[in-house]
C-alpha positions as CSV (number, residue, x, y, z in Angstrom):
1,M,102.0,97.3,97.3
2,T,102.5,94.2,99.5
3,D,104.6,94.0,102.5
4,L,107.2,91.9,100.6
5,E,107.2,94.3,97.7
6,R,107.6,97.3,100.0
7,K,110.5,95.5,101.9
8,I,112.3,94.8,98.7
9,Y,111.8,98.2,97.4
10,R,113.4,99.7,100.7
11,I,116.4,97.1,100.5
12,L,117.0,98.0,96.9
13,Y,116.7,101.6,97.5
14,N,118.9,101.8,100.6
15,M,121.6,99.7,99.0
16,S,121.6,101.5,95.7
17,R,122.4,104.7,97.6
18,F,125.8,103.1,98.3
19,R,126.1,101.8,94.7
20,K,125.7,98.3,95.6
21,N,123.3,95.8,94.1
22,P,122.2,93.1,96.6
23,S,122.6,89.5,95.5
24,M,119.7,87.0,95.5
25,E,121.3,85.5,98.6
26,E,121.3,88.8,100.4
27,L,117.7,89.3,99.4
28,K,116.7,86.0,100.7
29,R,118.5,86.5,104.0
30,K,117.1,89.9,104.5
31,T,113.4,89.1,103.6
32,G,113.3,85.5,104.8
33,K,111.7,84.5,101.6
34,D,112.5,82.2,98.7
35,E,113.8,83.1,95.4
36,A,110.4,82.6,93.5
37,S,108.7,85.0,95.9
38,I,111.4,87.6,95.6
39,R,111.5,87.5,91.6
40,K,107.6,87.6,91.6
41,A,107.6,90.7,93.8
42,V,110.3,92.4,91.8
43,K,108.3,91.7,88.6
44,N,105.3,93.2,90.1
45,L,107.2,96.3,91.1
46,M,108.6,96.6,87.5
47,S,105.2,96.0,85.9
48,R,103.7,98.9,87.9
49,N,106.6,101.1,86.9
50,E,107.7,101.5,90.5
51,L,111.1,100.0,89.8
52,E,113.2,100.0,86.7
53,W,116.6,98.4,85.7
54,D,119.1,100.6,83.9
55,K,121.0,98.2,81.8
56,E,123.8,100.7,80.8
57,K,124.5,101.9,84.3
58,Q,123.7,98.5,85.8
59,E,121.6,100.1,88.6
60,W,118.0,100.4,89.8
61,R,115.9,103.4,89.1
62,F,113.1,104.3,91.4
63,K,109.9,106.2,90.7
């Protein structure tokens, strides 16, 4: 897991504990990265099954 992936994972995990999904703007502000880098990191996490989006509950699931 890269540093950016780890950072995004921790942000999503911590915010999901309070039932809040961060917006792209919040992720950009908290990571200091652009949208393309963030999307790529999230896709990498999802492809390795470390992160999953639950469409019914509209929340992240963590492995």
